[in-house]
Each structure stands twice: as structure tokens, then as C-alpha cells.
Backbone bond lengths (Angstrom), bond angles and torsions (degrees), N, CA, C in turn:
res aa  C-N    CA-C-N  psi(-1)  N-CA   C-N-CA  omega(-1)  CA-C   N-CA-C  phi
1 M - - - 1.460 - - 1.520 110.26 -
2 K 1.331 116.15 130.56 1.453 120.28 179.06 1.530 110.24 -71.33
3 K 1.331 114.82 145.20 1.457 120.27 177.40 1.527 109.13 -124.06
4 F 1.323 115.34 130.66 1.459 120.74 -178.81 1.521 110.02 -122.42
5 S 1.328 114.58 150.00 1.460 121.96 175.63 1.519 108.58 -110.29
6 L 1.327 116.38 122.63 1.461 122.26 -179.30 1.518 109.17 -117.12
7 V 1.326 116.70 127.37 1.461 121.59 179.39 1.516 109.50 -109.34
8 V 1.323 115.96 126.27 1.458 122.74 176.33 1.528 107.86 -100.12
9 V 1.329 117.18 121.07 1.465 122.06 175.67 1.522 107.31 -109.21
10 T 1.323 116.91 117.57 1.453 120.68 -177.64 1.523 110.99 -126.36
11 A 1.334 115.63 134.49 1.467 120.95 -177.87 1.522 111.75 -109.25
12 G 1.310 117.70 18.06 1.455 120.33 177.66 1.522 111.26 -63.77
13 T 1.308 116.50 143.11 1.470 120.05 -177.11 1.520 113.36 -112.43
14 S 1.318 118.07 -15.43 1.464 120.54 179.53 1.525 109.90 -90.73
15 D 1.332 115.55 167.78 1.461 120.55 178.81 1.520 108.72 -141.30
16 P 1.344 118.69 107.50 1.464 126.93 5.15 1.525 112.29 -74.25
17 S 1.325 115.64 160.92 1.456 121.30 -174.77 1.522 110.53 -118.25
18 S 1.329 116.99 125.81 1.467 120.14 176.14 1.526 110.92 -65.54
19 T 1.340 115.96 -31.10 1.467 120.65 177.79 1.522 110.42 -64.28
20 R 1.329 115.69 -44.35 1.470 120.49 177.02 1.534 110.14 -66.49
21 L 1.323 117.21 -39.25 1.461 120.76 -179.73 1.519 111.20 -61.09
22 L 1.329 117.42 -44.09 1.463 121.13 179.64 1.523 110.60 -62.76
23 A 1.327 116.46 -42.40 1.465 120.68 179.06 1.521 111.26 -66.06
24 D 1.332 116.63 -42.97 1.462 120.50 -179.50 1.526 111.83 -64.43
25 R 1.334 116.52 -41.11 1.466 119.87 178.18 1.525 110.26 -61.25
26 T 1.312 115.88 -41.64 1.463 119.83 -179.25 1.524 111.10 -65.69
27 A 1.325 115.98 -44.26 1.465 120.13 178.83 1.524 111.03 -64.13
28 S 1.331 116.41 -39.08 1.461 120.63 179.05 1.524 111.58 -63.86
29 R 1.328 116.67 -42.65 1.459 119.92 178.42 1.521 111.16 -67.23
30 A 1.327 117.20 -38.57 1.462 120.02 177.80 1.531 110.57 -63.16
31 T 1.334 115.87 -40.56 1.461 120.36 178.17 1.524 110.99 -62.61
32 A 1.342 116.48 -44.14 1.463 120.80 -179.68 1.527 111.56 -66.36
33 I 1.315 116.61 -42.06 1.464 120.54 179.80 1.526 110.53 -65.18
34 A 1.331 116.19 -42.85 1.465 119.72 178.15 1.528 110.79 -61.35
35 A 1.338 116.90 -40.80 1.468 120.86 179.44 1.522 111.04 -62.06
36 S 1.334 116.36 -38.71 1.459 120.27 179.60 1.521 112.06 -68.37
37 R 1.325 115.75 -16.58 1.463 121.49 -179.62 1.527 110.93 -106.81
38 G 1.351 116.32 11.93 1.456 121.12 174.10 1.512 115.51 84.45
39 A 1.330 117.41 27.68 1.469 120.87 179.70 1.519 109.91 -131.34
40 T 1.319 115.78 158.61 1.461 121.19 176.14 1.525 109.69 -114.66
41 V 1.321 115.49 147.64 1.462 120.96 -179.28 1.529 109.27 -125.56
42 T 1.313 116.10 127.41 1.458 121.86 173.14 1.520 108.22 -100.44
43 V 1.337 116.23 124.05 1.462 121.22 -175.67 1.522 110.65 -103.92
44 T 1.333 115.90 129.30 1.465 123.01 173.94 1.518 108.02 -117.73
45 V 1.332 116.71 130.27 1.459 121.17 -178.58 1.527 109.95 -102.91
46 V 1.320 116.43 127.84 1.461 122.79 173.07 1.525 106.89 -107.43
47 D 1.321 116.26 104.32 1.463 122.54 -179.43 1.527 107.97 -92.57
48 L 1.315 116.60 108.22 1.461 120.44 -172.52 1.530 113.07 -67.75
49 R 1.329 118.23 -19.03 1.468 119.85 175.20 1.525 110.60 -57.04
50 Q 1.313 115.11 -37.24 1.460 120.63 -176.84 1.531 112.76 -79.05
51 L 1.324 116.16 -9.76 1.469 120.60 -177.71 1.524 112.70 -111.18
52 A 1.319 117.41 3.94 1.467 120.82 -170.99 1.531 112.47 -54.17
53 T 1.326 116.80 -47.44 1.470 120.19 -178.25 1.519 111.22 -64.71
54 E 1.322 116.83 -43.14 1.465 120.15 -178.47 1.529 111.57 -69.72
55 I 1.333 117.31 -33.09 1.471 119.99 176.44 1.520 109.97 -64.86
56 T 1.328 116.63 -43.60 1.464 120.82 178.44 1.520 110.92 -61.82
57 T 1.324 116.33 -44.24 1.467 120.55 178.51 1.521 111.07 -61.08
58 A 1.328 116.35 -41.44 1.467 119.77 -179.45 1.520 111.22 -65.79
59 M 1.323 117.63 -36.40 1.457 120.58 178.90 1.520 111.67 -67.26
60 I 1.335 115.80 -37.53 1.461 119.94 -175.99 1.521 112.33 -81.68
61 S 1.336 116.03 -42.86 1.462 119.68 -171.43 1.524 114.47 -114.93
62 G 1.329 116.77 -14.91 1.458 118.96 -175.96 1.510 113.63 83.30
63 L 1.331 117.35 -0.29 1.457 121.60 -179.74 1.527 109.83 -87.69
64 T 1.335 116.37 136.38 1.461 120.85 -179.99 1.519 110.58 -110.47
65 G 1.328 115.86 126.27 1.455 121.56 177.82 1.514 111.08 -77.96
66 P 1.330 116.83 173.92 1.475 121.00 -174.64 1.525 114.19 -63.93
67 K 1.341 118.58 -37.44 1.472 120.40 178.99 1.520 110.77 -68.45
68 L 1.322 115.90 -40.20 1.463 119.69 178.39 1.523 110.27 -67.52
69 Q 1.325 117.22 -39.34 1.459 120.66 177.47 1.525 110.92 -61.16
70 A 1.338 116.53 -40.23 1.468 120.34 179.30 1.525 110.69 -65.21
71 A 1.339 116.71 -39.20 1.466 120.67 178.10 1.524 110.57 -64.63
72 I 1.316 117.01 -42.59 1.463 121.43 179.35 1.525 110.54 -63.58
73 A 1.340 116.72 -41.55 1.464 120.59 178.97 1.527 110.97 -63.31
74 A 1.337 116.39 -40.04 1.467 120.07 178.77 1.518 110.92 -63.52
75 L 1.333 117.11 -42.26 1.465 120.86 179.07 1.527 111.51 -67.22
76 A 1.316 116.61 -35.78 1.465 119.81 179.17 1.526 111.16 -62.55
77 D 1.340 116.59 -34.59 1.465 121.18 -178.34 1.524 113.09 -91.45
78 A 1.329 117.73 -4.29 1.465 121.25 -173.48 1.524 112.36 -70.52
79 D 1.328 114.87 140.75 1.457 120.70 170.83 1.520 110.58 -89.40
80 G 1.334 116.77 -22.29 1.454 122.08 179.11 1.515 110.32 -156.03
81 I 1.332 116.04 161.54 1.465 121.81 -175.62 1.524 109.21 -137.79
82 V 1.326 115.45 140.82 1.467 121.79 166.41 1.519 106.31 -115.13
83 A 1.326 117.70 118.21 1.467 122.61 -176.78 1.522 109.17 -115.02
84 S 1.339 116.01 116.90 1.462 120.65 -172.68 1.523 111.24 -127.49
85 T 1.330 116.23 131.65 1.462 120.60 -177.44 1.527 111.56 -135.16
86 P 1.318 117.34 146.57 1.468 118.63 166.92 1.523 109.30 -76.05
87 V 1.323 115.63 159.11 1.466 120.73 178.23 1.522 108.61 -108.34
88 Y 1.334 115.43 126.94 1.460 121.72 176.71 1.525 109.07 -122.97
89 K 1.329 117.79 127.68 1.460 122.14 175.54 1.528 111.76 50.69
90 A 1.329 114.56 49.96 1.471 122.78 176.13 1.521 113.65 63.60
91 G 1.334 117.39 25.37 1.453 120.10 178.82 1.517 111.70 -148.17
92 A 1.325 115.84 160.83 1.454 120.95 177.03 1.525 110.03 -64.34
93 S 1.306 116.38 153.91 1.458 122.22 178.19 1.523 111.67 -54.20
94 G 1.334 116.63 137.07 1.456 120.21 176.94 1.514 111.84 -62.55
95 L 1.345 117.21 -33.69 1.460 121.27 177.24 1.522 110.46 -62.90
96 F 1.321 115.80 -42.16 1.460 121.88 179.85 1.525 111.33 -63.79
97 T 1.327 116.33 -52.23 1.466 119.15 -177.47 1.528 111.03 -66.83
98 S 1.331 117.34 -35.88 1.470 119.86 179.10 1.519 110.93 -62.69
99 F 1.320 116.84 -40.23 1.465 120.11 179.37 1.524 110.82 -59.66
100 F 1.315 117.07 -48.91 1.458 118.88 -177.32 1.529 111.69 -73.27
101 Q 1.320 117.27 -23.15 1.461 120.28 176.88 1.521 112.51 -72.77
102 V 1.325 118.32 -26.65 1.467 119.59 -179.98 1.530 111.71 -87.47
103 L 1.320 117.67 -7.93 1.460 119.45 178.84 1.520 110.59 -74.05
104 D 1.306 114.92 151.60 1.461 121.06 174.43 1.530 108.97 -61.18
105 N 1.306 117.27 138.03 1.467 121.17 -176.85 1.521 113.20 -63.51
106 D 1.325 117.48 -20.71 1.460 120.84 -178.45 1.527 113.11 -94.58
107 L 1.316 117.95 -5.08 1.462 121.20 -170.34 1.523 112.92 -63.69
108 L 1.328 117.61 -37.61 1.468 120.71 -169.83 1.522 114.10 -111.45
109 I 1.311 117.44 15.06 1.467 120.05 -176.88 1.530 111.44 -53.38
110 A 1.336 115.74 124.13 1.466 125.42 173.09 1.529 114.38 72.98
111 K 1.335 118.28 3.68 1.471 119.29 179.62 1.532 110.35 -77.26
112 P 1.339 117.87 136.31 1.466 120.62 178.14 1.523 111.50 -74.44
113 V 1.332 115.83 140.36 1.465 121.24 -174.68 1.525 110.39 -137.80
114 V 1.337 115.97 134.70 1.461 120.93 166.95 1.524 107.55 -93.63
115 L 1.319 117.22 124.49 1.457 122.52 179.54 1.521 109.22 -97.89
116 A 1.345 116.56 128.57 1.455 120.41 -174.64 1.523 110.55 -140.79
117 A 1.335 115.58 150.03 1.464 120.47 178.29 1.526 109.51 -151.10
118 T 1.321 115.14 154.89 1.461 121.71 176.90 1.524 109.11 -130.74
119 A 1.340 115.04 153.94 1.462 119.87 178.40 1.522 108.61 -161.14
120 G 1.315 116.15 168.46 1.450 120.92 -179.83 1.512 113.60 -79.77
121 T 1.317 116.73 -14.42 1.466 120.57 -177.15 1.518 110.48 -142.29
122 A 1.331 115.75 149.82 1.461 121.22 -179.97 1.521 112.78 -69.69
123 R 1.326 117.72 -8.99 1.467 120.35 178.80 1.529 111.99 -61.02
124 H 1.337 116.62 -20.50 1.467 120.23 -177.16 1.534 112.66 -95.71
125 A 1.314 117.60 10.99 1.463 120.84 -172.01 1.526 114.02 -59.75
126 L 1.327 117.53 -28.77 1.467 119.55 -176.81 1.521 114.05 -83.57
127 V 1.328 117.09 -2.40 1.466 119.40 -178.97 1.526 111.15 -59.93
128 V 1.320 117.41 -38.46 1.473 119.92 -178.46 1.522 110.84 -59.68
129 D 1.321 116.66 -52.75 1.470 119.60 -177.03 1.521 112.64 -76.32
130 D 1.324 116.84 -31.40 1.458 120.27 -176.31 1.523 112.39 -79.03
131 Q 1.332 117.12 -37.31 1.464 120.17 -174.00 1.530 113.98 -112.63
132 L 1.325 116.76 -47.26 1.462 118.29 -175.19 1.525 112.27 -68.33
133 R 1.326 117.22 -39.23 1.471 118.23 -178.83 1.523 111.58 -62.90
134 S 1.327 117.37 -36.90 1.466 118.96 179.13 1.526 111.31 -67.55
135 L 1.340 117.23 -39.23 1.464 120.83 177.79 1.519 110.67 -62.55
136 F 1.326 116.80 -46.82 1.465 119.84 -176.66 1.523 111.97 -77.43
137 A 1.327 117.44 -21.24 1.466 119.66 170.90 1.525 109.71 -67.76
138 Y 1.340 115.66 -40.60 1.463 119.26 178.24 1.528 110.86 -61.95
139 L 1.333 116.38 -36.24 1.462 120.90 178.85 1.521 111.99 -79.33
140 R 1.342 116.43 -1.37 1.470 124.35 175.56 1.531 112.67 62.99
141 T 1.317 115.47 36.10 1.453 120.58 172.41 1.534 109.53 -84.77
142 V 1.336 115.65 -178.02 1.456 121.07 177.33 1.534 107.81 -123.33
143 P 1.331 117.79 86.80 1.469 119.83 178.08 1.530 110.78 -65.15
144 V 1.333 116.57 139.64 1.466 119.86 177.89 1.530 108.66 -68.33
145 P 1.334 118.25 156.69 1.469 120.38 -177.22 1.524 114.32 -61.04
146 T 1.337 117.53 -35.26 1.459 120.69 -175.90 1.521 111.36 -88.31
147 A 1.330 116.69 115.73 1.464 121.81 174.69 1.528 108.56 -88.29
148 L 1.323 116.37 147.49 1.460 120.68 -179.51 1.524 110.54 -112.39
149 F 1.315 115.30 132.10 1.459 121.24 175.74 1.523 107.75 -143.24
150 A 1.334 115.51 135.75 1.463 120.32 178.77 1.526 109.67 -134.91
151 S 1.325 115.64 118.25 1.460 121.17 170.88 1.530 107.66 -96.90
152 T 1.297 117.19 177.74 1.459 121.13 -174.95 1.521 112.15 -54.78
153 E 1.319 116.51 -41.90 1.468 119.76 -175.65 1.525 113.65 -78.25
154 D 1.330 117.77 -10.02 1.461 120.27 -176.46 1.523 113.82 -78.90
155 W 1.323 117.94 -22.08 1.453 120.05 -170.66 1.522 113.48 -63.84
156 N 1.315 117.95 -26.47 1.467 121.37 177.96 1.522 112.88 -99.71
157 D 1.316 116.82 9.74 1.460 122.02 -178.76 1.532 109.33 -97.23
158 P 1.328 118.81 120.38 1.474 121.01 179.21 1.524 113.27 -56.88
159 A 1.316 116.89 -21.82 1.467 119.49 -179.55 1.527 111.82 -63.42
160 L 1.345 117.33 -29.81 1.464 120.24 178.75 1.523 110.40 -64.04
161 N 1.330 116.95 -44.57 1.464 120.00 178.91 1.522 111.61 -62.90
162 K 1.330 116.81 -35.25 1.460 119.78 177.79 1.528 110.64 -65.36
163 R 1.343 116.40 -40.34 1.470 119.50 178.35 1.523 110.77 -67.00
164 I 1.328 116.29 -39.58 1.463 119.76 177.73 1.525 110.36 -61.71
165 D 1.343 116.77 -44.83 1.465 120.25 178.43 1.525 111.18 -59.91
166 R 1.328 115.88 -41.45 1.461 120.49 -179.44 1.524 111.10 -63.80
167 A 1.329 116.00 -48.08 1.469 120.15 -179.01 1.523 111.04 -64.80
168 A 1.338 116.81 -40.05 1.460 120.76 -179.33 1.527 111.11 -64.13
169 L 1.330 116.93 -42.04 1.469 119.62 178.09 1.520 110.82 -64.49
170 E 1.319 116.69 -43.51 1.463 119.90 178.40 1.527 110.81 -58.95
171 L 1.325 116.67 -40.56 1.459 120.87 179.15 1.525 111.09 -64.46
172 V 1.327 116.79 -45.94 1.463 120.65 -178.71 1.522 111.03 -62.69
173 V 1.318 116.79 -43.63 1.470 119.92 -179.59 1.526 110.75 -63.06
174 L 1.336 116.55 -39.99 1.465 119.39 177.88 1.534 111.27 -66.69
175 M 1.329 117.30 -38.74 1.471 119.71 176.92 1.520 110.04 -64.38
176 E 1.319 116.84 -42.10 1.465 120.83 179.81 1.527 112.13 -62.22
177 S 1.316 116.33 -30.44 1.467 120.25 -175.71 1.524 113.05 -66.80
178 G 1.328 116.84 -23.42 1.468 119.80 -177.97 1.512 113.40 70.57
179 F 1.339 116.37 19.75 1.464 120.97 -175.41 1.525 112.10 -58.69
180 A 1.329 117.43 -47.46 1.468 120.38 -176.54 1.521 111.44 -62.45
181 A 1.331 116.56 -43.72 1.470 120.22 179.95 1.523 111.09 -64.18
182 A 1.329 116.35 -39.97 1.461 119.71 179.96 1.518 111.66 -65.01
183 I 1.328 116.71 -40.26 1.463 120.38 178.36 1.518 110.55 -61.75
184 R 1.320 116.69 -45.22 1.463 120.02 -178.46 1.527 111.92 -67.97
185 E 1.307 117.21 -34.81 1.465 120.54 -176.98 1.527 112.67 -81.56
186 E 1.333 116.53 -34.83 1.451 119.70 -170.50 1.524 115.17 -111.09
187 S 1.345 117.60 -18.44 1.461 118.24 -172.76 1.520 113.54 -135.27
188 W 1.336 117.23 13.90 1.468 120.52 -176.64 1.516 111.89 -57.29
189 H 1.317 117.40 -39.13 1.464 121.63 -176.49 1.522 112.82 -68.86
190 N 1.331 117.18 -15.39 1.464 120.19 -178.99 1.524 113.21 -84.27
191 Y 1.328 116.98 -4.67 1.458 120.68 179.85 1.524 110.04 -93.25
192 Q 1.333 115.35 146.57 1.458 120.21 176.43 1.521 107.60 -86.95
193 H 1.334 115.30 104.36 1.458 120.96 -176.76 1.519 110.79 -91.19
194 E 1.318 115.60 144.66 1.463 119.16 173.65 1.518 109.18 -71.15
195 F 1.329 116.18 149.31 1.461 121.20 -179.57 1.520 110.20 -57.48
196 G 1.332 115.76 123.19 1.453 120.66 176.77 1.510 114.54 82.31
197 S 1.337 118.19 0.88 1.463 119.62 -173.13 1.513 113.59 -98.66
198 A 1.318 117.80 -4.52 1.456 118.96 -172.29 1.516 113.11 -111.36
199 G 1.308 117.51 21.78 1.452 120.02 176.30 1.514 113.64 60.37
200 G 1.336 117.21 35.08 1.453 120.57 -179.93 1.516 113.58 91.24
201 A 1.345 117.06 -4.27 1.457 120.01 -177.61 1.521 112.40 -98.87
202 E 1.348 117.13 6.91 1.454 118.65 -176.83 1.526 110.79 -71.10
203 L 1.318 115.17 164.70 1.457 119.96 -179.64 1.516 110.28 -64.12
204 T 1.321 116.01 155.36 1.453 121.08 -178.56 1.524 110.99 -60.98
205 I 1.327 116.16 131.76 1.459 122.01 179.89 1.521 108.55 -121.45
206 D 1.299 116.64 128.45 1.453 121.64 179.41 1.523 109.13 -84.46
207 L 1.331 116.46 99.47 1.455 120.90 -177.09 1.520 112.60 -73.22
208 D 1.338 116.43 -10.93 1.458 119.36 -177.49 1.522 112.08 -101.81
209 S 1.317 117.16 12.90 1.463 119.43 178.99 1.528 109.73 -77.43
210 D 1.334 115.85 160.71 1.467 120.08 178.33 1.524 111.03 -59.04
211 L 1.327 116.25 -41.26 1.466 120.36 -178.30 1.521 111.65 -62.59
212 M 1.339 117.13 -44.46 1.460 119.75 -178.68 1.526 111.08 -68.49
213 R 1.340 117.93 -35.23 1.462 119.81 178.04 1.527 110.66 -66.21
214 L 1.328 117.05 -39.20 1.462 121.01 177.31 1.540 111.18 -66.36
215 A 1.340 115.03 -39.44 1.473 119.53 -177.70 1.513 111.40 -66.10
216 T 1.339 117.04 -27.58 1.463 120.54 -178.80 1.519 113.01 -99.57
217 G 1.316 115.79 14.54 1.461 119.32 174.01 1.514 114.92 92.59
218 G 1.328 117.06 4.60 1.456 119.79 179.15 1.508 111.43 -90.52
219 S 1.303 116.85 -162.07 1.462 120.91 179.37 1.505 109.73 -126.21
220 A 1.325 115.92 149.49 1.459 120.76 178.66 1.509 110.03 -75.03
221 H 1.329 117.56 156.12 1.467 121.33 177.74 1.526 109.81 -71.67
């Protein structure tokens, strides 16, 4: 039986949180769908409310606290991700974007992701496709085709459950494909890695070149 690790990242700040509810429903459906296909899914929840201080510290100083380190380790081992954010002032939560901005650029390469957002009004429905897809494209993930958005009036609409089912199936199929593992095992060297971001697997960098000496405050020969 195949075993998958699914990480839910939620930036909801209220308790209870509609943002967390949307993410949990998606993870639950993915777990059920995987079970029907002969696989098991272990779900880990990263609640960004609990990491707010450490995320801020990491942005300012580059230092990662123990809770943030645990979240990063969970994402590194994840076969799939559900990323859910509330929408404020026509944009994704600053807590949400800050978390993904402090992650190593190589951490999520080729991992499948369900993108989800909640808001009080349907006017914010395009935030997922307009903003979140560009962020996760930069991180070189593989967002599933179906984006999830829930405004206040959507929770009693059967169409929301249909979208959740669609996104969950897409996520499970992508996890089953082994695409992310294959990319890391067979094509890692073909990616342009940032210096120091690939855990020692980055492309060879000549630290003694004139350009690198200038970049580090030295002088060219």
C-alpha cells in the first residue's frame, strides 16, 4: 500500500477559522480518495498563527526557530500540500506570503499543491489565480488545475464540495504519479539553484572569480 505525506498550511487567524475549515475539508477528501485507490495519507497541519513570531524573526535576521524548522522539515518530506489563506484588502494574508517568502527556493520544487483562499465576499475570488499561482510558480511547485475559494455564501452551496472533490482528486493523482520524486532524483542538476539553497547540490560556483570577490566586498584582480 502506498503511503503519502500531506501538509496543510493554513493562515487563518480566527478560531474557528473558515480558512482552516476549507483546508481541512480538502485534506479529508484527499485522504478518502487516496484510501479508495489503495493508499494511505498522513496529514500534518502547519498553523501559521503559531509561527508568526518566528516567521518575522526569519524575515529580519534569517534565523529559524524550532517551530519554523519543524514546519520546513514537514514540507521537505511532503508528497503534497494544501495551502490556504484568508484574503485581506484584495490580497493574500501577509502572514501567509511571509511564510512562503522565508522558505528556501528549492524546498518545494515539483511538489503538487492545492491553492485555497477564503473571504467575506465573492469579489475576492480571483485572488487565488491572480496572486497565489504566481507565488507558487516562482517556488516551482505544481499547483492543481482547480483553485478553491470560499466566500461567506459559498459554504451552503453544493458547488463548493464539488470543487473540493475535484481539487482533492487532482492532488491525489499528482502524488501517485511520483513526479516530484522523479524530478529530484533524475533532473535536479538541470535546475538553476540559488547559491547555498540546494543543500550542497547546487551548481558549481567559482568563489575565486572577480565577480564573486566584488560581490563579497573584495576587489577584482
